[in-house]
C-alpha positions, 0 to 999 in steps of 0.5 A: 500499500502506498504511503498517503499523507495530508500536508498542512502548514501551521497557522499562527494567525487569523490569516488563511494558511499558506498550504492546502489540504492535499493528498500526496502519493509518495512515489519514491522520487519518481516524476508525476503524471499530471493533469492540468485542468483548464477552466477559466484560465485559457492561457499559458502566460501568468498561469502559476497552476500550469507551472506547478504542473510542470514541476517534477512532471514526466507526463502532462495531460492538459484537460478542458471539461465540457461540463453540462452544468456550465456549457449547454445551449440553454445557458450559452449563446452561439456567440459565447460558444464561438468565443470559447471554441476559438479560445480552446483552438488557440490554446491547443495551438500554443500547447502544440508548440510545446509538443503538447496537446489539449484534451477536451472531455465531455461530462460531469467532472465528478464522473470524468476524473475517476476514469482519467485518474485510472486511465493515465495513472495520474498522481497530481492535479493542478488548476486555477482557483475559482470563487463562484459557488458552483465551482467551489462545490465542484472543486470540493467534490473533485478534491475528495475524489483525488484523495480516494485516488491518492492524487495530489491537488494544487490550486493557484490564484490567478483569475483575480488580481488579489486573493478574495478571502484575504480581502474579506479577512482583512475586513474583519470577515466581511465583504466590503460593500463600498468601493472606497472601503474596498480600496482601503483594504487593498492598501493594507494588502499592497501591490498585486503580484507580478505575472509570470511568463508562459512556459518555454520549450525548456520548461517542458523538454522532459515532459511528454504528452502521450497522444493516441491516433484517435486523439481528435475523435476522443479528445478533439475540440467540437465544432459549433455544428457538433454542439447543435448550432445553426451557423448560417445566420451567424454574424461577423466575429468581431472579437475572436477568442484566444490568448493570442488575440487577447495579447494582440489587443492588449499590445495595441491598446497599450501603445496608445499611451496618452489614451491609456493615461487619460482614460475615464470610463464615464467619458466613453461613448455607449453608442459609438459605431466602434468600441470606445473602450478596450473590449478586453473584458471577454478575454479576462472573463475566459482567462485568455488574458491575465488580469495581473498582466493587464494591471502591470501593463497599464502600470508600465504605461502610467510610469512617470506620467500624469494619469486618471485614477480609480474608479474611472481609470483602467486600473479602476475598471480592474478594481471594480471586477475585484470588488464584485468578486469579493462581494460574490465570495462574502455575500450569501445568495449573491445572485438572488434577491431573496436570501441576499442580506445586502439586497433591497427586497422589491415587489417587482412585477411579473410581466412575461410580455414586457420581459420578452419585448425587452429581450427581443429588442421590440420595446418601441424605444430605438436606443434600447432596442438598438443596444439589445440588437447589438448584444444579440448580434455581437455578444458585447455592448458598452458598459453605459449601454448596459446601464441604460437597458438594465435601468429600463428593465428594472426601476426605470420603466418595466419594473421587472426583477433584475434577476431576469435581466441577469439571466439574459446577460449571462446567456448573451454576453461574451464577458458574462461573469457570475459576480460582475453580472449579479453585482452590476444588476443589483447596482443598476436596479438600485437594489444594492451598492447604489441607492440613488434610485431617483436617478433614472436613465432616459431611454431617449435623452441619454443616447442623444448626448453622444450620438445626436444623429442616431447613427448607432440606431441606424446601424442596428435598426436599419428599419429606422435609418431613413428617419431624420435625426429629429425623430430617430430617438422618438419615431412615434412623434414623427408625422405620418408623412415622415413615417411614410417617407422613411418606409416605416410606420410606427405601430405597424413596422416598428412598435409603439413605445411599450410604456410612457417613460415620463409617467411610468418612471415617476411612478416607479420612483415612488414604488422604489421609495416604498421599498426603501422605507420598508427596508429601513423599517425591517432593519430597525426591527431586526438589526441583527438580520438586515445589515445596513448598506454600510455594513459587510456580511460577516461569514460564518465560521467554518470547520477546521476541515473547511479551513484546511481545504481552502486554496493555496496562496500563490 
């Protein structure tokens, strides 16, 4: 019987232990047969878990699992699938340059791994740590299975710039609920770690990746058609997936040094015909681009120059991502209204017709419909455009629960990210983080600020392209002769406005005011159960085993 140990470093303070609960098979100094499990970190650069896999390794199996819980056609749009497949192809090409290959496996991880452990005689498993609730549950299950098969497990933090648990611990066990408080915590932690380079051929010269003649059949990357998609109506791929495209885009933007230094997110345009921001978010979401690499490249550009500051700067955007990740770790039921202690409980309407009209870009408000059309066609919309359509769906006009919008964004967005999606929807619905519910985006005036002629609307709603600028945002106000000349009759060819914004937005402000009053009353009656907006949510103490099973710090 092989010797089998649990290794844990001593813990002398309240901070997280530097080790993890690992199962070590003592193999008399022989090299490992290792699986590196690619999940979000679809890259070679700044991938410490991959480098850990290469240490003392004789056989490396780079694996990506098409987990049906995460990857199915009801949850993932065709654009998002295309981005993922492109990222996997790019990753496979990079691995081949290192004389390795990617193994794509279909099935539930808890069913897949026992078979792979036996088939490849695996002694080590490495992966990048993931803080989403499903991921944590899945990884606990896989770690238990690894223990049963005497497989060592190594986790590394590289999907986020900082360690989320460390942030929460530094905030007395609570998730910071304001951006300023979050930044204060980061000052005590210090600068992010520097990214590490991608493995070179020298790092892998003694490592083999055994491949059979049936590799493509057994472990090949699927096509969109194989996944059940009709690609005939698929539009141009404006943002191809993959690490190489991510680094190309990063380099391109970092060469614009003056633009980087002056960048302020609120000053960019939500309806420009070409993106007014970096559109690096999908690459960071899938891990094609390391957030730490992004951070330090911006730092290099800033060096010695006057530059914008958080929250509006490029650094500020990366910190918003970290802020929501910390909230997602520290706040129970973060993606739901009920059971979420920081979320205002609102009596939202249930209106399937309104929801469908919003989702399908037929609200009768051209600015809103153009944004939703771009989202469906391209998988990406500007951050401020997201603000506009999210406010419109929730507290602004349609009074639909933000969870419904969250589902639509999760499905359609290339950069759909669990923590950011939930956090931003709560913000825009004024359910959490942002509380000035009386500030409502106009579905008419907001777009006019940056696109008076309505060129954006004409691009995504060509039915309206012949309307003069005077009526492009409000075509229902155009005289019949103008509508006829434009070849579009409102109410027949394009819908009437789904609501009267000026009237309904005022009514909804009053409804929100009532929800806030009820929250204040409930908070006063049960102060221990309903924390105020300034408080964090303290996490319950975990068992020793839970603590030991936490991830290994870099």
